[in-house]
N, CA, C and O of each residue as an XYZ file, in Angstrom:
872
protein
N     -53.391     36.973    -50.222
C     -52.460     37.134    -49.097
C     -53.251     37.197    -47.793
O     -54.142     38.034    -47.649
N     -52.938     36.338    -46.865
C     -53.680     36.280    -45.611
C     -52.854     36.910    -44.483
O     -51.624     36.930    -44.518
N     -53.559     37.409    -43.512
C     -52.906     38.001    -42.349
C     -52.477     36.880    -41.420
O     -53.287     36.041    -41.025
N     -51.207     36.872    -41.077
C     -50.678     35.852    -40.183
C     -50.346     36.490    -38.839
O     -49.642     37.498    -38.779
N     -50.849     35.907    -37.780
C     -50.583     36.394    -36.430
C     -49.730     35.373    -35.703
O     -50.095     34.204    -35.577
N     -48.610     35.832    -35.237
C     -47.711     34.953    -34.494
C     -48.285     34.720    -33.100
O     -48.365     35.659    -32.308
N     -48.686     33.485    -32.785
C     -49.278     33.226    -31.467
C     -48.287     33.406    -30.319
O     -48.687     33.500    -29.159
N     -46.978     33.454    -30.649
C     -45.972     33.653    -29.612
C     -45.777     35.119    -29.269
O     -45.150     35.444    -28.261
N     -46.312     36.011    -30.105
C     -46.179     37.454    -29.868
C     -47.261     37.888    -28.882
O     -48.442     37.840    -29.225
N     -46.899     38.309    -27.671
C     -47.915     38.666    -26.668
C     -48.761     39.858    -27.071
O     -49.842     40.058    -26.518
N     -48.285     40.668    -28.038
C     -49.063     41.823    -28.490
C     -50.069     41.448    -29.569
O     -51.029     42.179    -29.813
N     -49.850     40.323    -30.205
C     -50.722     39.911    -31.311
C     -51.854     39.035    -30.774
O     -51.938     37.845    -31.076
N     -52.711     39.647    -29.983
C     -53.820     38.913    -29.375
C     -55.124     39.518    -29.876
O     -55.359     40.719    -29.747
N     -55.962     38.671    -30.444
C     -57.226     39.155    -30.983
C     -58.207     39.424    -29.850
O     -58.405     38.575    -28.981
N     -58.807     40.579    -29.859
C     -59.788     40.936    -28.851
C     -60.948     41.611    -29.556
O     -60.863     42.782    -29.927
N     -62.033     40.870    -29.738
C     -63.171     41.370    -30.507
C     -63.894     42.513    -29.809
O     -64.679     43.218    -30.444
N     -63.649     42.712    -28.518
C     -64.352     43.768    -27.798
C     -63.748     45.148    -28.040
O     -64.353     46.162    -27.691
N     -62.555     45.189    -28.636
C     -61.876     46.460    -28.864
C     -62.061     46.913    -30.308
O     -62.114     46.087    -31.219
N     -62.160     48.232    -30.518
C     -62.205     48.741    -31.892
C     -60.927     48.366    -32.639
O     -59.892     48.122    -32.019
N     -60.998     48.321    -33.949
C     -59.869     47.872    -34.761
C     -58.652     48.760    -34.598
O     -57.517     48.302    -34.733
N     -58.890     50.049    -34.304
C     -57.740     50.964    -34.216
C     -57.054     50.960    -32.838
O     -56.044     51.635    -32.639
N     -57.604     50.205    -31.910
C     -57.022     50.150    -30.575
C     -56.076     48.955    -30.483
O     -56.471     47.813    -30.720
N     -54.839     49.234    -30.141
C     -53.856     48.169    -29.979
C     -54.062     47.506    -28.626
O     -54.004     48.156    -27.583
N     -54.298     46.227    -28.663
C     -54.524     45.485    -27.425
C     -53.195     45.030    -26.843
O     -52.444     44.287    -27.475
N     -52.922     45.481    -25.649
C     -51.724     45.041    -24.943
C     -52.173     44.330    -23.660
O     -52.652     44.971    -22.725
N     -52.018     43.034    -23.626
C     -52.451     42.282    -22.444
C     -51.658     42.671    -21.203
O     -50.566     43.230    -21.303
N     -52.212     42.373    -20.045
C     -51.516     42.645    -18.799
C     -50.178     41.915    -18.768
O     -50.091     40.764    -19.197
N     -49.138     42.570    -18.265
C     -47.836     41.909    -18.215
C     -47.886     40.682    -17.307
O     -48.659     40.629    -16.350
N     -47.063     39.720    -17.621
C     -47.010     38.505    -16.825
C     -46.396     38.799    -15.465
O     -45.828     39.868    -15.244
N     -46.519     37.835    -14.558
C     -45.934     38.007    -13.229
C     -44.425     38.221    -13.319
O     -43.862     39.038    -12.591
N     -43.771     37.476    -14.224
C     -42.324     37.621    -14.384
C     -41.968     39.008    -14.895
O     -40.981     39.600    -14.460
N     -42.776     39.530    -15.826
C     -42.522     40.871    -16.357
C     -42.721     41.935    -15.283
O     -41.955     42.896    -15.206
N     -43.742     41.763    -14.462
C     -43.980     42.727    -13.379
C     -42.833     42.687    -12.372
O     -42.374     43.726    -11.899
N     -42.373     41.471    -12.050
C     -41.266     41.336    -11.102
C     -39.998     41.976    -11.651
O     -39.251     42.625    -10.918
N     -39.761     41.787    -12.958
C     -38.573     42.365    -13.580
C     -38.635     43.891    -13.549
O     -37.628     44.553    -13.297
N     -39.817     44.444    -13.804
C     -39.951     45.903    -13.775
C     -39.808     46.444    -12.360
O     -39.181     47.485    -12.162
N     -40.372     45.766    -11.380
C     -40.222     46.192     -9.995
C     -38.744     46.187     -9.593
O     -38.272     47.093     -8.907
N     -38.028     45.155    -10.029
C     -36.602     45.083     -9.716
C     -35.843     46.216    -10.394
O     -34.952     46.817     -9.792
N     -36.193     46.510    -11.647
C     -35.535     47.604    -12.366
C     -35.768     48.934    -11.650
O     -34.861     49.760    -11.543
N     -36.989     49.130    -11.164
C     -37.309     50.358    -10.435
C     -36.512     50.434     -9.137
O     -35.970     51.484     -8.794
N     -36.445     49.319     -8.421
C     -35.712     49.301     -7.150
C     -34.225     49.551     -7.354
O     -33.605     50.277     -6.578
N     -33.652     48.955     -8.393
C     -32.234     49.175     -8.667
C     -31.977     50.647     -8.980
O     -30.985     51.218     -8.526
N     -32.868     51.256     -9.751
C     -32.717     52.684    -10.068
C     -32.879     53.528     -8.809
O     -32.181     54.528     -8.640
N     -33.791     53.134     -7.928
C     -34.003     53.868     -6.684
C     -32.778     53.780     -5.779
O     -32.429     54.755     -5.114
N     -32.129     52.630     -5.748
C     -30.907     52.476     -4.954
C     -29.846     53.451     -5.434
O     -29.208     54.132     -4.630
N     -29.660     53.516     -6.744
C     -28.654     54.434     -7.296
C     -29.010     55.884     -6.974
O     -28.137     56.698     -6.675
N     -30.298     56.192     -7.040
C     -30.729     57.561     -6.776
C     -30.467     57.958     -5.322
O     -30.022     59.074     -5.053
N     -30.741     57.056     -4.393
C     -30.481     57.338     -2.985
C     -28.991     57.545     -2.747
O     -28.597     58.419     -1.974
N     -28.165     56.742     -3.409
C     -26.714     56.885     -3.256
C     -26.222     58.234     -3.782
O     -25.257     58.797     -3.265
N     -26.891     58.740     -4.809
C     -26.470     60.005     -5.416
C     -27.082     61.214     -4.714
O     -26.404     62.222     -4.515
N     -28.354     61.121     -4.338
C     -29.085     62.294     -3.855
C     -29.570     62.171     -2.424
O     -30.197     63.099     -1.913
N     -29.300     61.055     -1.762
C     -29.770     60.873     -0.400
C     -31.220     60.425     -0.363
O     -31.911     60.404     -1.382
N     -31.664     60.068      0.834
C     -33.027     59.563      0.995
C     -34.066     60.601      0.602
O     -35.096     60.256      0.022
N     -33.810     61.864      0.911
C     -34.770     62.917      0.559
C     -34.894     63.093     -0.952
O     -35.893     63.616     -1.444
N     -33.874     62.652     -1.681
C     -33.920     62.774     -3.132
C     -34.742     61.706     -3.814
O     -34.951     61.753     -5.027
N     -35.212     60.738     -3.036
C     -36.004     59.654     -3.622
C     -37.463     60.066     -3.681
O     -38.211     59.897     -2.718
N     -37.859     60.612     -4.828
C     -39.256     60.950     -5.083
C     -39.700     60.210     -6.338
O     -38.874     59.825     -7.166
N     -40.998     60.016     -6.473
C     -41.526     59.320     -7.647
C     -41.145     60.064     -8.928
O     -40.756     59.450     -9.921
N     -41.260     61.378     -8.894
C     -40.969     62.170    -10.090
C     -39.482     62.090    -10.453
O     -39.126     61.908    -11.617
N     -38.627     62.229     -9.446
C     -37.192     62.198     -9.723
C     -36.753     60.805    -10.186
O     -35.900     60.673    -11.063
N     -37.341     59.782     -9.593
C     -37.017     58.412     -9.995
C     -37.466     58.158    -11.422
O     -36.729     57.556    -12.203
N     -38.663     58.605    -11.773
C     -39.151     58.429    -13.142
C     -38.231     59.126    -14.127
O     -37.940     58.586    -15.195
N     -37.767     60.331    -13.777
C     -36.854     61.046    -14.649
C     -35.534     60.312    -14.826
O     -34.990     60.263    -15.929
N     -35.016     59.740    -13.738
C     -33.752     59.013    -13.816
C     -33.872     57.771    -14.695
O     -32.906     57.350    -15.331
N     -35.082     57.186    -14.722
C     -35.312     55.975    -15.521
C     -35.805     56.297    -16.923
O     -35.949     55.404    -17.758
N     -36.064     57.584    -17.180
C     -36.637     58.001    -18.461
C     -37.990     57.333    -18.688
O     -38.301     56.876    -19.788
N     -38.780     57.289    -17.630
C     -40.126     56.721    -17.691
C     -41.103     57.703    -17.059
O     -40.698     58.714    -16.485
N     -42.384     57.399    -17.167
C     -43.401     58.270    -16.580
C     -43.621     57.914    -15.118
O     -43.334     56.795    -14.691
N     -44.133     58.874    -14.354
C     -44.464     58.590    -12.962
C     -45.575     57.547    -12.872
O     -45.687     56.840    -11.871
N     -46.389     57.454    -13.913
C     -47.455     56.449    -13.939
C     -46.873     55.043    -13.890
O     -47.427     54.154    -13.245
N     -45.755     54.852    -14.576
C     -45.104     53.542    -14.565
C     -44.681     53.176    -13.150
O     -44.864     52.037    -12.722
N     -44.117     54.135    -12.421
C     -43.683     53.874    -11.053
C     -44.888     53.586    -10.163
O     -44.897     52.602     -9.423
N     -45.905     54.445    -10.235
C     -47.071     54.298     -9.360
C     -47.895     53.060     -9.706
O     -48.657     52.579     -8.867
N     -47.759     52.542    -10.910
C     -48.452     51.301    -11.275
C     -47.911     50.131    -10.454
O     -48.640     49.187    -10.148
N     -46.628     50.202    -10.103
C     -45.997     49.104     -9.369
C     -45.880     49.382     -7.870
O     -45.793     48.448     -7.072
N     -45.877     50.657     -7.486
C     -45.744     51.014     -6.072
C     -46.752     52.102     -5.745
O     -46.758     53.164     -6.367
N     -47.598     51.833     -4.772
C     -48.695     52.752     -4.463
C     -48.195     54.093     -3.935
O     -48.786     55.135     -4.218
N     -47.108     54.065     -3.169
C     -46.587     55.308     -2.605
C     -45.096     55.139     -2.309
O     -44.513     54.078     -2.529
N     -44.504     56.216     -1.807
C     -43.067     56.222     -1.549
C     -42.691     55.210     -0.474
O     -41.616     54.614     -0.548
N     -43.537     55.005      0.509
C     -43.226     54.061      1.588
C     -43.165     52.630      1.062
O     -42.257     51.872      1.401
N     -44.130     52.274      0.240
C     -44.119     50.927     -0.349
C     -42.875     50.737     -1.214
O     -42.266     49.668     -1.212
N     -42.507     51.779     -1.949
C     -41.293     51.723     -2.757
C     -40.074     51.522     -1.866
O     -39.200     50.712     -2.176
N     -40.014     52.263     -0.752
C     -38.839     52.155      0.116
C     -38.697     50.749      0.699
O     -37.592     50.211      0.760
N     -39.803     50.161      1.125
C     -39.744     48.803      1.664
C     -39.201     47.841      0.613
O     -38.395     46.964      0.925
N     -39.640     48.004     -0.624
C     -39.147     47.143     -1.706
C     -37.668     47.388     -1.971
O     -36.924     46.447     -2.244
N     -37.239     48.638     -1.895
C     -35.822     48.965     -2.088
C     -34.975     48.287     -1.012
O     -33.949     47.674     -1.306
N     -35.418     48.407      0.224
C     -34.683     47.801      1.337
C     -34.592     46.284      1.158
O     -33.524     45.699      1.339
N     -35.695     45.659      0.807
C     -35.690     44.205      0.630
C     -34.846     43.783     -0.569
O     -34.284     42.687     -0.583
N     -34.758     44.644     -1.563
C     -33.893     44.346     -2.708
C     -32.436     44.277     -2.279
O     -31.696     43.404     -2.733
N     -32.018     45.188     -1.411
C     -30.630     45.140     -0.941
C     -30.379     43.877     -0.119
O     -29.282     43.320     -0.161
N     -31.383     43.424      0.625
C     -31.247     42.171      1.369
C     -31.028     41.016      0.403
O     -30.157     40.174      0.623
N     -31.811     40.974     -0.660
C     -31.672     39.900     -1.656
C     -30.303     39.952     -2.327
O     -29.693     38.912     -2.575
N     -29.820     41.155     -2.619
C     -28.505     41.269     -3.258
C     -27.411     40.793     -2.309
O     -26.474     40.114     -2.728
N     -27.528     41.147     -1.041
C     -26.534     40.698     -0.060
C     -26.566     39.182      0.076
O     -25.515     38.544      0.138
N     -27.752     38.602      0.124
C     -27.870     37.149      0.223
C     -27.237     36.464     -0.980
O     -26.606     35.417     -0.839
N     -27.401     37.047     -2.158
C     -26.802     36.468     -3.361
C     -25.280     36.499     -3.278
O     -24.617     35.550     -3.697
N     -24.724     37.580     -2.742
C     -23.270     37.654     -2.588
C     -22.774     36.637     -1.568
O     -21.711     36.044     -1.747
N     -23.539     36.435     -0.500
C     -23.156     35.446      0.507
C     -23.148     34.048     -0.109
O     -22.216     33.276      0.117
N     -24.169     33.725     -0.875
C     -24.220     32.398     -1.517
C     -23.033     32.197     -2.449
O     -22.418     31.131     -2.467
N     -22.717     33.229     -3.221
C     -21.579     33.130     -4.134
C     -20.281     32.935     -3.351
O     -19.446     32.113     -3.727
N     -20.113     33.686     -2.271
C     -18.903     33.568     -1.445
C     -18.816     32.183     -0.829
O     -17.739     31.588     -0.782
N     -19.927     31.673     -0.363
C     -19.960     30.338      0.247
C     -19.537     29.268     -0.763
O     -18.720     28.397     -0.462
N     -20.104     29.352     -1.954
C     -19.820     28.339     -2.967
C     -18.399     28.444     -3.505
O     -17.754     27.424     -3.746
N     -17.908     29.652     -3.694
C     -16.585     29.836     -4.298
C     -15.444     29.632     -3.309
O     -14.305     29.398     -3.715
N     -15.746     29.720     -2.001
C     -14.694     29.594     -0.990
C     -14.746     28.274     -0.233
O     -13.912     28.022      0.636
N     -15.717     27.436     -0.556
C     -15.851     26.182      0.173
C     -16.420     26.365      1.568
O     -16.140     25.574      2.469
N     -17.217     27.407      1.747
C     -17.871     27.617      3.037
C     -17.084     28.440      4.030
O     -17.305     28.317      5.235
N     -16.167     29.280      3.562
C     -15.353     30.097      4.462
C     -16.201     31.119      5.212
O     -16.862     31.939      4.575
N     -16.205     31.097      6.553
C     -16.939     32.114      7.310
C     -16.444     33.534      7.026
O     -17.240     34.471      6.953
N     -15.123     33.687      6.867
C     -14.576     35.010      6.576
C     -15.079     35.517      5.233
O     -15.454     36.683      5.111
N     -15.090     34.656      4.228
C     -15.574     35.057      2.903
C     -17.044     35.452      2.957
O     -17.453     36.420      2.316
N     -17.839     34.704      3.722
C     -19.261     35.024      3.848
C     -19.461     36.349      4.589
O     -20.389     37.098      4.285
N     -18.595     36.635      5.555
C     -18.668     37.914      6.262
C     -18.295     39.067      5.334
O     -18.976     40.091      5.298
N     -17.221     38.891      4.595
C     -16.773     39.941      3.674
C     -17.813     40.230      2.592
O     -17.910     41.359      2.109
N     -18.590     39.214      2.211
C     -19.620     39.409      1.190
C     -20.687     40.393      1.640
O     -21.432     40.924      0.816
N     -20.764     40.637      2.935
C     -21.757     41.559      3.480
C     -21.205     42.966      3.695
O     -21.914     43.853      4.169
N     -19.936     43.163      3.343
C     -19.273     44.428      3.620
C     -19.242     45.331      2.376
O     -19.421     44.850      1.257
N     -19.017     46.630      2.571
C     -18.942     47.561      1.438
C     -17.567     47.544      0.770
O     -16.841     48.538      0.790
N     -17.226     46.398      0.180
C     -15.912     46.259     -0.438
C     -15.964     46.381     -1.958
O     -14.923     46.346     -2.616
N     -17.168     46.525     -2.525
C     -17.302     46.763     -3.961
C     -18.477     47.712     -4.179
O     -19.136     48.122     -3.223
N     -18.733     48.056     -5.430
C     -19.777     49.055     -5.717
C     -21.136     48.637     -5.173
O     -21.811     49.427     -4.513
N     -21.540     47.401     -5.443
C     -22.858     46.959     -4.993
C     -22.942     46.944     -3.475
O     -23.953     47.349     -2.901
N     -21.876     46.475     -2.820
C     -21.868     46.469     -1.364
C     -21.981     47.871     -0.782
O     -22.689     48.082      0.202
N     -21.282     48.834     -1.391
C     -21.373     50.216     -0.903
C     -22.779     50.770     -1.111
O     -23.316     51.459     -0.243
N     -23.372     50.466     -2.262
C     -24.749     50.906     -2.503
C     -25.688     50.334     -1.453
O     -26.525     51.050     -0.905
N     -25.549     49.056     -1.177
C     -26.440     48.413     -0.215
C     -26.304     49.032      1.172
O     -27.299     49.195      1.879
N     -25.080     49.378      1.565
C     -24.907     49.980      2.893
C     -25.437     51.403      2.964
O     -25.828     51.862      4.037
N     -25.456     52.102      1.844
C     -26.137     53.396      1.819
C     -27.614     53.193      2.172
O     -28.189     53.971      2.933
N     -28.208     52.162      1.624
C     -29.614     51.876      1.897
C     -29.801     51.423      3.341
O     -30.750     51.844      4.003
N     -28.908     50.571      3.834
C     -29.032     50.100      5.217
C     -28.991     51.253      6.211
O     -29.781     51.299      7.154
N     -28.060     52.186      5.994
C     -27.955     53.325      6.916
C     -29.189     54.224      6.808
O     -29.660     54.762      7.811
N     -29.704     54.382      5.602
C     -30.938     55.153      5.447
C     -32.106     54.440      6.127
O     -32.993     55.084      6.689
N     -32.100     53.112      6.073
C     -33.140     52.337      6.738
C     -33.108     52.550      8.252
O     -34.158     52.648      8.886
N     -31.909     52.621      8.832
C     -31.805     52.897     10.271
C     -32.506     54.214     10.610
O     -33.229     54.312     11.601
N     -32.276     55.216      9.771
C     -32.874     56.531     10.000
C     -34.399     56.442      9.929
O     -35.094     56.966     10.799
N     -34.912     55.784      8.902
C     -36.364     55.674      8.723
C     -36.981     54.856      9.847
O     -38.047     55.199     10.358
N     -36.307     53.764     10.235
C     -36.859     52.856     11.243
C     -36.943     53.482     12.625
O     -37.689     52.995     13.475
N     -36.190     54.555     12.868
C     -36.233     55.209     14.178
C     -37.612     55.772     14.489
O     -37.977     55.908     15.656
N     -38.377     56.098     13.459
C     -39.694     56.699     13.675
C     -40.813     55.877     13.052
O     -41.941     56.356     12.938
N     -40.517     54.651     12.649
C     -41.518     53.782     12.021
C     -41.387     52.398     12.644
O     -40.462     51.654     12.319
N     -42.304     52.055     13.530
C     -42.190     50.811     14.285
C     -42.255     49.583     13.377
O     -41.584     48.586     13.646
N     -43.040     49.638     12.321
C     -43.119     48.491     11.409
C     -41.768     48.237     10.744
O     -41.317     47.096     10.653
N     -41.131     49.304     10.284
C     -39.815     49.166      9.672
C     -38.763     48.795     10.709
O     -37.803     48.091     10.396
N     -38.936     49.262     11.930
C     -38.010     48.890     13.005
C     -38.086     47.395     13.283
O     -37.063     46.744     13.493
N     -39.309     46.851     13.285
C     -39.465     45.407     13.484
C     -38.794     44.628     12.371
O     -38.139     43.615     12.617
N     -38.958     45.106     11.140
C     -38.333     44.416     10.016
C     -36.814     44.481     10.113
O     -36.124     43.508      9.809
N     -36.302     45.621     10.534
C     -34.850     45.760     10.688
C     -34.328     44.788     11.738
O     -33.316     44.122     11.521
N     -35.006     44.706     12.861
C     -34.591     43.773     13.903
C     -34.654     42.330     13.416
O     -33.787     41.517     13.736
N     -35.683     42.025     12.644
C     -35.831     40.667     12.128
C     -34.711     40.321     11.154
O     -34.197     39.203     11.173
N     -34.331     41.265     10.307
C     -33.257     40.998      9.346
C     -31.921     40.786     10.057
O     -31.131     39.936      9.648
N     -31.666     41.550     11.113
C     -30.435     41.353     11.890
C     -30.471     39.994     12.578
O     -29.457     39.300     12.641
N     -31.632     39.615     13.089
C     -31.776     38.307     13.730
C     -31.498     37.186     12.731
O     -30.815     36.216     13.057
N     -32.023     37.320     11.522
C     -31.820     36.293     10.494
C     -30.343     36.203     10.110
O     -29.800     35.109      9.959
N     -29.700     37.363      9.955
C     -28.274     37.365      9.608
C     -27.452     36.675     10.685
O     -26.539     35.907     10.383
N     -27.779     36.948     11.938
C     -27.063     36.321     13.054
C     -27.340     34.826     13.096
O     -26.427     34.031     13.318
N     -28.581     34.443     12.885
C     -28.938     33.020     12.876
C     -28.204     32.262     11.781
O     -27.669     31.179     12.017
N     -28.181     32.840     10.570
C     -27.555     32.156      9.436
C     -26.059     31.974      9.648
O     -25.506     30.923      9.325
N     -25.402     33.000     10.192
C     -23.963     32.893     10.419
C     -23.668     31.878     11.519
O     -22.673     31.157     11.452
N     -24.532     31.822     12.528
C     -24.361     30.827     13.593
C     -24.501     29.417     13.039
O     -23.761     28.514     13.431
N     -25.453     29.227     12.127
C     -25.637     27.905     11.519
C     -24.421     27.506     10.693
O     -24.034     26.337     10.675
N     -23.823     28.470     10.013
C     -22.606     28.190      9.247
C     -21.490     27.723     10.172
O     -20.809     26.739      9.884
N     -21.306     28.426     11.276
C     -20.248     28.054     12.226
C     -20.525     26.702     12.881
O     -19.606     25.918     13.122
N     -21.789     26.440     13.163
C     -22.146     25.197     13.854
C     -22.144     23.995     12.908
O     -21.490     22.988     13.179
N     -22.869     24.104     11.812
C     -23.039     22.949     10.922
C     -21.814     22.667     10.061
O     -21.437     21.512      9.863
N     -21.207     23.712      9.559
C     -20.108     23.530      8.621
C     -18.744     23.435      9.307
O     -17.815     22.836      8.764
N     -18.627     24.020     10.487
C     -17.306     24.084     11.124
C     -17.284     23.520     12.541
O     -16.264     23.612     13.225
N     -18.377     22.947     12.982
C     -18.384     22.162     14.205
C     -18.350     22.915     15.513
O     -18.094     22.307     16.553
N     -18.598     24.222     15.509
C     -18.631     24.938     16.775
C     -19.877     24.542     17.570
O     -20.949     24.375     16.988
N     -19.752     24.392     18.878
C     -20.945     24.132     19.694
C     -21.987     25.219     19.439
O     -21.643     26.380     19.216
N     -23.241     24.839     19.474
C     -24.298     25.767     19.077
C     -24.295     27.060     19.904
O     -24.430     28.149     19.347
N     -24.145     26.944     21.214
C     -24.155     28.153     22.048
C     -22.998     29.079     21.700
O     -23.167     30.295     21.611
N     -21.825     28.495     21.506
C     -20.670     29.322     21.154
C     -20.860     29.945     19.775
O     -20.517     31.107     19.559
N     -21.413     29.162     18.837
C     -21.654     29.686     17.495
C     -22.612     30.876     17.536
O     -22.422     31.852     16.811
N     -23.631     30.796     18.374
C     -24.589     31.901     18.483
C     -23.931     33.149     19.063
O     -24.143     34.255     18.564
N     -23.136     32.973     20.112
C     -22.460     34.137     20.713
C     -21.489     34.769     19.716
O     -21.446     35.990     19.562
N     -20.720     33.927     19.047
C     -19.747     34.442     18.075
C     -20.454     35.142     16.920
O     -19.984     36.169     16.431
N     -21.580     34.588     16.484
C     -22.317     35.188     15.379
C     -22.818     36.576     15.740
O     -22.716     37.503     14.936
N     -23.356     36.726     16.940
C     -23.819     38.059     17.366
C     -22.662     39.047     17.404
O     -22.817     40.208     17.026
N     -21.505     38.584     17.862
C     -20.340     39.465     17.900
C     -19.915     39.879     16.503
O     -19.609     41.047     16.266
N     -19.894     38.918     15.566
C     -19.451     39.217     14.207
C     -20.435     40.142     13.499
O     -20.018     41.081     12.822
N     -21.740     39.888     13.646
C     -22.730     40.741     12.987
C     -22.637     42.170     13.513
O     -22.698     43.123     12.736
N     -22.490     42.322     14.822
C     -22.327     43.659     15.406
C     -21.060     44.320     14.877
O     -21.051     45.515     14.582
N     -20.003     43.546     14.760
C     -18.739     44.051     14.239
C     -18.887     44.507     12.786
O     -18.384     45.564     12.405
N     -19.578     43.702     11.981
C     -19.773     44.050     10.566
C     -20.504     45.373     10.424
O     -20.133     46.208      9.598
N     -21.542     45.565     11.228
C     -22.317     46.801     11.136
C     -21.445     48.003     11.469
O     -21.499     49.026     10.787
N     -20.638     47.875     12.523
C     -19.781     48.987     12.919
C     -18.718     49.311     11.891
O     -18.513     50.477     11.555
N     -18.037     48.288     11.385
C     -16.971     48.518     10.407
C     -17.543     49.049      9.095
O     -16.973     49.955      8.488
N     -18.666     48.487      8.660
C     -19.275     48.940      7.407
C     -19.679     50.403      7.499
O     -19.506     51.161      6.544
N     -20.216     50.801      8.646
C     -20.600     52.204      8.833
C     -19.374     53.112      8.741
O     -19.409     54.141      8.067
N     -18.297     52.730      9.416
C     -17.073     53.519      9.351
C     -16.497     53.552      7.935
O     -15.966     54.573      7.498
N     -16.604     52.443      7.230
C     -16.051     52.366      5.874
C     -16.765     53.317      4.918
O     -16.152     53.826      3.980
N     -18.064     53.562      5.149
C     -18.782     54.501      4.289
C     -18.353     55.934      4.567
O     -18.248     56.746      3.648
N     -18.104     56.242      5.840
C     -17.742     57.615      6.203
C     -16.244     57.892      6.051
O     -15.834     59.032      5.833
N     -15.439     56.843      6.168
C     -13.989     57.005      6.049
C     -13.428     55.975      5.061
O     -12.683     55.082      5.463
N     -13.773     56.089      3.793
C     -13.359     55.068      2.816
C     -11.844     54.953      2.658
O     -11.336     53.879      2.337
N     -11.114     56.055      2.882
C      -9.654     55.973      2.749
C      -9.043     55.180      3.887
O      -8.069     54.453      3.690
N      -9.607     55.313      5.071
C      -9.094     54.568      6.221
C      -9.549     53.114      6.216
O      -8.888     52.236      6.769
N     -10.704     52.878      5.573
C     -11.275     51.535      5.571
C     -11.424     51.025      4.143
O     -12.535     50.788      3.667
N     -10.310     50.863      3.480
C     -10.310     50.294      2.130
C     -10.769     48.835      2.197
O     -10.783     48.252      3.281
N     -11.139     48.243      1.081
C     -11.490     46.816      1.095
C     -10.394     45.946      1.697
O     -10.682     44.988      2.415
N      -9.143     46.276      1.406
C      -8.037     45.504      1.974
C      -7.989     45.650      3.481
O      -7.784     44.669      4.196
N      -8.176     46.861      3.969
C      -8.152     47.098      5.405
C      -9.324     46.397      6.092
O      -9.160     45.845      7.180
N     -10.479     46.414      5.480
C     -11.640     45.730      6.049
C     -11.358     44.233      6.197
O     -11.684     43.631      7.219
N     -10.755     43.646      5.172
C     -10.442     42.222      5.224
C      -9.418     41.930      6.314
O      -9.573     40.976      7.076
N      -8.366     42.754      6.390
C      -7.340     42.550      7.412
C      -7.933     42.642      8.817
O      -7.622     41.830      9.689
N      -8.780     43.630      9.020
C      -9.372     43.826     10.337
C     -10.261     42.639     10.716
O     -10.215     42.162     11.850
N     -11.067     42.167      9.768
C     -11.933     41.026     10.061
C     -11.112     39.772     10.355
O     -11.454     39.000     11.251
N     -10.037     39.572      9.606
C      -9.168     38.418      9.881
C      -8.630     38.484     11.303
O      -8.591     37.473     12.005
N      -8.214     39.679     11.730
C      -7.700     39.851     13.084
C      -8.773     39.518     14.121
O      -8.496     38.850     15.117
N      -9.978     39.981     13.884
C     -11.061     39.734     14.833
C     -11.454     38.257     14.870
O     -11.759     37.720     15.936
N     -11.447     37.609     13.720
C     -11.753     36.171     13.678
C     -10.720     35.398     14.502
O     -11.061     34.465     15.229
N      -9.453     35.802     14.376
C      -8.398     35.111     15.139
C      -8.541     35.382     16.633
O      -8.344     34.481     17.449
N      -8.882     36.611     16.994
C      -9.071     36.939     18.410
C     -10.221     36.137     19.019
O     -10.180     35.762     20.191
N     -11.238     35.883     18.212
C     -12.375     35.095     18.675
C     -12.186     33.598     18.474
O     -13.054     32.789     18.802
N     -11.014     33.252     17.918
C     -10.688     31.858     17.646
C     -11.731     31.193     16.747
O     -12.204     30.087     17.010
N     -12.065     31.904     15.690
C     -13.048     31.401     14.731
C     -12.341     30.924     13.462
O     -11.297     31.462     13.095
N     -12.904     29.919     12.793
C     -12.292     29.446     11.533
C     -12.427     30.521     10.456
O     -13.437     31.219     10.363
N     -11.386     30.625      9.658
C     -11.413     31.599      8.557
C     -12.108     31.000      7.328
O     -12.229     31.667      6.301
């Protein structure tokens, strides 16, 4: 009977430099590291929503994930690096919702705007992070620059949608985009603090009214 090693099993790797009793576990692949970083960020988002920004500690996060603090620190050197990754994760999630709204609605500007609002669980989680980011960025110039850049990108992308897809003159599209992005931030903030007054239905109705007042395509 011969020993058979499955070459597809990443744990079954022969390493003559290790003693026989030591299990060789190769370094995780880039995809595996990215998946773990995302899992950590998603858990951190939930933790911030439950316990606030001050509740986001390496130890508390490890406990929530049922993992060791070593696992967290292997992927993030400190709490600040973790926070930047958490913030960028919410940006990626918002972008994914915008793409889905664009594709499912045939390019509706209103649908793309609503995709950025706290109208479902993920949207509410993301806005918890955005508001916490405002607080952190007030005393951290690097994070403040990133916040300004993300708002600029959001405004640019919405202007391009209005201009390229719906034929608005570029200058008008830019002005309207800045107005809509500012409006979204204000309504989303109110919706987190007054969820009964700003239900998803109310948010949609209000945005429709504002789009009509600005004479923008829905």
